[in-house]
Each structure stands twice: as C-alpha cells, then as structure tokens.
N, C-alpha and C positions, 0 to 999 in steps of 0.2 A: 588439506586443512579446510574445514567448513566453518565459517563464522556466522553464527545465528542458528537457533534451534527451533524456529517456527516450522511451518509446513514445508517450505522449500528446503531448508537446511536438514530437517529431520528425515524427509523422504530421500534427499540426496545421500544421507548417511546410510539409509536402508539399502538403496541401490548400490552404494559402494561395497557394503557387506556382501550383497548378492554377487557382486563381480569379483570378490576376493581381494579388494584393495585395502590397504592400511590407511585409515582415516582418523583424524582428530576432529571432534565436534566441540566448538567453543561457544559459550554463552556468557554475556556479561552479568546475567542474573541467574535464575534457575532454568532448568531445561523446559519445563512447562511454563512458558512465558511468551511475551510478545503479542502482537495483534491476532495471531491465529487462534489463540485460546479464547479471545474475546469475540470471535466471529460467530454471529447468530444465524445468518442466512442459509448456509449450506453450500453445496457444490453443484454448479450448473453443468453437469454432464449432459451431452446430447442424449435424447431418449434412446436412440439407436443410430446406426449408420445412415439411415434414411432421414434422420433429423439434423444431420450435420449442416446441410445447406441452409435450413431455416435458422439454426443457431448462428451460423456465420452471418446471415443477413441481419439478424437482430444485433449482433456485436458490431458490425460495420456501421449500422444505422446509429447506434449509440456513440461510436467513436468519431463521428462527424468528419470523416475524410482523412483521419490520421492513423487509423488502424491499417496494418499491413495485411492485405487479403491472404497472401500466401502463408505467412506466419500464423495468422489466425486459423486458417483452415487446417494447417498441420497440427496445431495445438488441440483443436477440437477432435480431429480424427484420432490422434494418438491417445487422447484422454480415455477413450473407451477401453483400451488395453489396461490402463491403470485402474479403472473401475473394476475390471475383472480380476486384476492382481490383488487389490485390496480385499475383494470379496472372498477370494480363495484363501487369503491369510486369516480371514475370520472377521473382517469388518462388517458390522450389521447396520444397514441403512433402514430408515423408517419406510413404511410401506407406501405412503402417499407422496406423490410428486407435488411440489409447491409452485405456484405462479408468483413471479416477482416482477418489479417494474422493468419495462423495456423488453421483456420476453413475450413472444407471440403465443406461447403455450406453456402449461405447467411442465417443467423439466428439472427443477431444483431438488436435489436429494438432501434430506436432513438426516442428522444423526442425534437422536435424543432431543427432538424438538428444536428449541432455539439455542442449544449449546453445541452446535455441530462442530465448530472449530476446536473446542476443548476436547470433545470425545475423539475426533480424528487425531489430534496431536497426541493425546494420551495413548491411543492405540498404537501409533507409530513408535513412540518412545518405549512402550512396553515390548514391542517386537524387536527393537534393536538393543534393549537393555543388556548390559554385560557382554555385548558383541562388538563394541566400539569404544575407543578411548574418548574420554570426556574431560573437558576443563571448563567448569562453570565458575561463576563469580569472577571472571577475568574479562577485562575490557581491552579490545584491540586499539592501540593508540597510533600505530603506523604500519604500513606495508613496507616490507624490505624489498627494494628493487636494485638489481645488479644487471648492468648491460641491457637495460630496457626490458627486464624480465623480473617478475615477482618470484622471490625465492623463500617467502615466509612472511612472518609478521612479528612485531613486538607487542606484548601484552602487559597490562598492569593489573596486579591483584588488588583485592580490597584493602590490603595492608600497605599498598604502595610499592611492593616489590615488582621488579620487571622480570618478565619471562620471554625468552627468545624461542621462536618456533621455526624450524627449517621445514619447508614443504615444497614438493615438486610443483604443485599447483594450489591456488587458493580460490575458494568459492565464497563470494559475498552473498549472504542471505540474511541481511541485517534488518530488513523491514523498512518502514517509512519514517516520516518526520512530523507526525501529527502533533507533537508537543511544541511546534512552532506557534500554536494558537491556544488561547485560554479555554475555549469551549471545544473539546475534542473527544472523540470516541476511542482514542488511542491510549494504550497503557503508558506509564511513566517512562519506560525505556525507549520509546519511539522518538529518538532525538537526532535522526538523520546521520548516524555515525558512518554508515557505509558510503553514502554520497560524499561526505567530507573526506573520508579516507581515499576514495577513488580519485576525486578531483585533485587532492594534494599530490597524488602519485602520477598525475598527468593523463588520467582517463577522461574521455568525453562524457559529459552529462547532457542528456537529451530531454527537452520539454519539461523540465522540472517545475516550471510555472503552472503546469496543469495538475491541480490538486482538487480532488472531489470533496464536496461538503455534503454530508448525509443530511437530507432534508428534515428528518424526524428524530431529534434527540431530546430527551428531557433536559431541563434547565441546568442540571449538573453534568451534562455530557453523556449520560447513560443512553445507549442506543436503543431505539425502538425499531426492530427489524422491518425491512421492506416487506417481508412476507406477511406482516400484519395487514398492510394495505391490500396485499394479494388475497387475503382472507376476508376482506370486506370493510376494514377500518376506513373512515373518511376524514378529510380535513375540513375544518371549520374556521372562519376568521373571527375576529373579536366581536362581530355582530351576530355570530351564530350561523352565518351563511356558508354553505358549501360553495367553493370558489374555483376549483381546478378546471371546470369546463371553460372558463374564460382564458385559460392559458394553453391547454392542450386537449385534443379530443380523447386521448387515452386517460385523461383525468388523473386520479391518484396513482395510476400505473405508468405515468409518463417517465422518461429517463430522469435520473436524479438531478442533473443540472437544471432541468426545467422546473422540477418540483421545488428545489432549493431556492431558486430565484423567486418563484411564486410565493413561497412561504415568507421570504424576506420582504417582498413587496406588500403582502397583506398585513404583515406585522407593522410596517411603516404606515399603512393606510388606516388600519383599525386597532392598532395597539398590541394585539396578541393573536396567536394562531394556536388552535387546539387540534388534537387527534382524538377522534371519537372511536374508542375500541369496543364499544358496547355491541356492535354487530357480530363480534367474535364471542359466541356464547360460552365456549369452553376455554377462555383465555388462560385460566390457571393451569390447565393441562397442556394446551397447545404452545403457549409461550411463557413458561414459568419464570425465565429470567426477566422478561419485560414486566411481568406481573409483580415480581419481587422488587424490581427497581422502582416501580410506581409506589408500592407500599412503603418503601424505605423513605420516600419523600412525603409521606402522609397523604398519598393520592390513591383512590380506589377506582381503577378504570372501569369497573362494573357499574359504578354509580354515575360517573360524570366524565366528560372529555378531559384530557390532560394537556397542559400547555407544552408546546414543543418549539424548537428553533433549530436552524441548520447548525451543524458542527463539523469541524475538520475531520475527515474520515479516511481518505485513501489518496495516495500519491501515484498518479498515472505515469509521470515522467520519472527518470532516474538514470542509472548507469546504462549507457547505450551498449546493447549487445546484438549479436547476430542471432540466427534462429537456433543456435546451439548453446547460447549463453556466453559466448566469447566476447571479451571487451577488446579495445584496441591496444591493450598492454598484454604482452605474452605472459602466460601463466596465471592470468586473473580472469575469473568467470563471475557471473552474477545471475541470480535467480530470485523470483518472488517480487515483493513490492519494491525492493531497492532497484530493480532492473527495469529498463525500458526496452521491451522485446518487440513491440509493434502490435501487441494484442489490444490494449485498452484504448489507444488513440487519445482523443480529447475528452473522453468520458467513459468510465468503466461500466460495463453492463453488470447488473447485480449478480453476485455469486460466481463471477468468472475468476476471482482472485485465488481461491483455494485450488481451483482447477489448474490455473497457470503455475502455481507453486509446485504441484505434483509433476506436471509434464516437464517444466523447465528445470526442475531439480534433477530429474532423470536425464534430460538432454545434456545438461552441463557435465554431469558425471561421466557419461559415455564419451563426450568430446574430450574431456580432460584426460581420461585414461588413455584414449587413443593418441593424444599429444605427447604425454610424458613417457609412456612405455615403462612405467614403474621406476624411473630414475628420480633421484633427489639430489639437489645441489646444496652444499653447505658453504657458508660464507661467514667469516668472523667480523662482526661489527659491534659497535658500542650501543648501549641503550639510547634512545632519542631523548630530546627534551620536549615533552608534550606541551602544547599550547592550550591555555585556558582563558576563560572570561569570568570575571567576578560573579560570585553566586547571586548577588542582588540584581544583576543585569538580566536575568532570565525573564522577569516580569516586564521589563522594558522591551525586550525582543518580542515577546508575545503581544504586547500592546501595539507595537508598530505593525506587526503582521495583521492583527485584527483590523487596524485602522485603514491600511492601504492595500493589503494583498489577500483579502478574504473573498467572499462571494461576488462582490461588486468592486470594480477597480477603475481607476483612470490614470492617465499618464502623469499629470501634474502631481497628484498625491504620491504616486509611486516614486517619482524622482526625489521629492522632499523626504519621503520615508527612507529611501536608500541612503541619502546623504547622512541622515540622523543615525541610521544603523551603523554606518562606517565610522562614526565617532566613538562607538563602544570599543574600548581598547582591550587588547589581549595581553597575556603575561605567561611566563613559564609556570607550569603547575602540574602536580601529580595527583590532584584531587579529581575524582571521577566526575562529580557534578560540574566542576568548572570546565573540564574537558568536553563534557556534553554541551555546555553553553557555547564553547568555541564552535562545535559542530553545528549547533542551531544557528549561530550567527552566520556561519559560512553558507549553510543551505538557504537561510533567509535572504542573503545577498543574491544567491543564484536565482531564487524564485522572483525577487523583485526585478533583477536585470532581465530575466526571461519575459516577465510580464510587460515590461516596458517595450521590449522588442516585438512582442506579439500584438501588433496594432490591428486587432480584429476581435470579434467575439466568436468563440468556437468552443462548443462543449461546456466544460466546467469553467472555462475562462471567459469572463464577461467584462468588457471595457465600456463604460458609459460614454466615452468619447469616440469609440469605434464599435458601434453596435452590430455591424454586419460582418459576415464572413469576408475574408480577403478573396481576391479573384482566383488565387491559386492556394492550395494547401501547402503548408511548409512546417518543417521542424525547426526548433531553436537548439542548436548544439553549442555547448559552452565547455571550454577547456582552459587550462592555464595559458596555453599558447594562442588560442584564437576563439572567436565567437562567430558562428555562421548561421545563416538562414538557409535551410536545405529544402528545396522544392520537392514535393511529393509527386512523382510522375504517375499519371493515370489514377489519381485519387478517386475512389468511389464517391458519387454524389450523395 
C-alpha cells in the first residue's frame, strides 16, 4: 500500500509494477496533486559519475553537518540509473542544464521550463495508468498495527465512509506540512498527515523542527524559482540597493537559509525586498509559471522588480528511516518529503527533493518486497474514532507558527507558543478538514518542541538566543516513548 501520489509514491508504484508486485496507490485528493506538481526547479541529477563528488560536496555544505555522507553519496550515485530509466521510458528533459543556489555548477535538469514537477508526475502517472489499483479521494486516518507491525490502514472517503485496507507493507509518501504557515508555497493538502500518522503509531520523528523557507515568494505565496536567480535575477531592498554581498560571497546564489534570513533582515531594515527579474530577457518562455503568477497579481516583471518575502517551502526532517526507507516499525516505510533519510540535513540543496523521491521510492519498494516475500496478513478490527480540531482553529495554528516557529526563533517565544498551541482542544470527528487540523496541531507541537531543544543556529533553523552552531552536530529524535538528542559522529565541517 502506497500512501501518496507525488513523485516518491508514483515512482514507487512504477517500480512495484516493474517488479510484479500487487500494489494499491492511495491519494486523499486527485493523483496529480501534492507538492511535486508545484515544483518548478527541476531535478538535480549529477552531470555524470565524475560529478558525484562535487554534487556530494555541495549537498553536505548546504546540510550544515547533519547530512549523512554515506546515504547522500548512495542517493547521488543511484540517481543516474533512474535518469537513464526515465529517459528510456520516454521522459524528455530540456536541453540546457540550470544553475541553482548552493550548486557549484549547472546540473539541474528541467522538464518544460519551470513546470518540471508537474510534467514529471504526469509522465509517471501516464506510464502506470491502468497497471495499478488506485484509490483517490480517500484520506488515511490511522495505520493498523498488530504485534508491533503495520498490517494496513483505515481510510475515510469524502462521504465519511470508512475503508479498511490489508497490506503486507505500507509506504508513506504523504509529503510535507507547509500548511502550518500562512505564507507557503505548498498546496492545500500539505497538512503533515504522514508525520502525525507515524508518530501516533510509535514511529520516531527526526529533526522535524528543520523546515526550509523559500527566500523568494510573491506576497500570495506563489513561488519564484531559485533558477531565476541562477539566470541573473537580483535582490534589491526597499532603498533599491543590491544587498546580498553583505551576507554571503555567493550573493543571490547562496544557500536558501542564508538568503531567507537576509531577505527577512532587509525587509525589517528597509520595509520591503524586491526581486528584479528584468535581467532574464526571455522570462515569458523560460519561466512561464513565474511570469503568469506575477501577471495574476497585476505585476509585470519585464517592467519593474516584484516584491517578495520568504515562504514555508520544504520540510527537511520527518519520519526517521534507514538508507532503504525502513522506519523503526516493521512493515512501515517512508520516502519523499515525509521522510528523514539523511540527505538534506539542516538545509535542502536546491532541486535535490525530486531526486530523493525517485531514488528512495525505488529503494523502499525493493526493501519492502525483500521483507515480505509476497505475504499479506489479515486482521479483523473495527474502524477507529478519528481525532479532529475545530475548523476555526486552523488560522490560530498558522498564526502561532508564524509568530514563534518561522525563519527567526527564540526559546522564550517558542515556549509560550507551545503552551498556547496545547490549549487548542481536540474532538472526535470524521470531517477531513478537522482531521487535517489535528495533524497540523500535532506536527506544530513537534516542530516547537524540536526547536526548543535545538539550542543552536544551524541551516534553516535560526535561534536569536543561540546564534552559533553547537560544539557537536546532533539530531532531535521524538517519539511517543522518548525524546533524544543524538550526536552525529564524524559530522562533516
């Protein structure tokens, strides 16, 4: 059973078909949904085997000591095989390689300009169409666990009816939790469902406080791809001055955490920050989605710079897995944004996310098939009583997260915010929106607790009361049973 139809889930379904497995693909909305279809940047495949070392160095540098070098190297090496597989299946990539922030050279492959995620996802779903069982418009409300092993899940349909699924293994590919914040580049369905499901089942959640804020979003949350800065777009403050040289020698192509804080700082100092897209002379053709987003707000990027601000973008932490996508609960795997594999560390390198979804979707399928040997356990149980939070509470959750757990954080505000968050009561509910609110509140709680424990500034996590790195790199592991700080041995500097 594959929960989620984005790049990780869809590609896992493709690999399941190729391996002759019987799989069910579940999506709470339509199949072409989730953050994958919104991804503009492309896929950061290494240029060749000879480029793996350089790509590894770039990724570890961005990860600020929390990326696992062995896992990262494995993902980068294996990604080239998936590039070849997709090409043989008929996937057409754009000719030019793009340069994005944090990369030492152009290596990002686009598909249809700045609609790479949509075209990749559409291609995979067309490839698996009619070859796999699909259940869309169904939300998973609980994992079914027997003798410390996942044996399936309970789902709820749009009409409130429960559906029981028996499965030999379950793969979580549910994406992230960007709807925790008011300004976000994430789709409405990104409500942290997989994190909440896994945590409630006893699975360890790692580094969930590490959330990346994209530095350049329009004021409605519409993403302006990092590739625009790679093609020459520049940042200007409210005085009309270019400012990034004061923050990083890489200027506009610095890692996202650096740019996001610089943008926030300049907005505080000068009132506004703008992105000047006029150096991109063919923006209509090169970045049609960005161009249309600007026009929809009455802005013409060919005539004047457009106002931007940081927006919640990507969740680096998540369900802790090993290098094959296994969690600490038998029968449960995770891949894509919901998972913490060791690739992204404290700050995701641009366009490594679709790459990870492909590789880890494949790794999880291979490991799962090896584990179960084709068997499936059945167990008679009753539908659960899902927990929800009042519909009106969503804005309160978002406001709290914006106030205390956004780009800039400090311990006192986090503690106050956590206490207030915990006053938001839950109730029994079969309403999907209210169930999503419960998931958001749960993930928000984990984010705040993790941020309180991470008494340092590392990557996307910045504490104004602890502005330096800790002496040792560490992970924050949270589960129902325990919370631990796990030292990273031999962390790259």
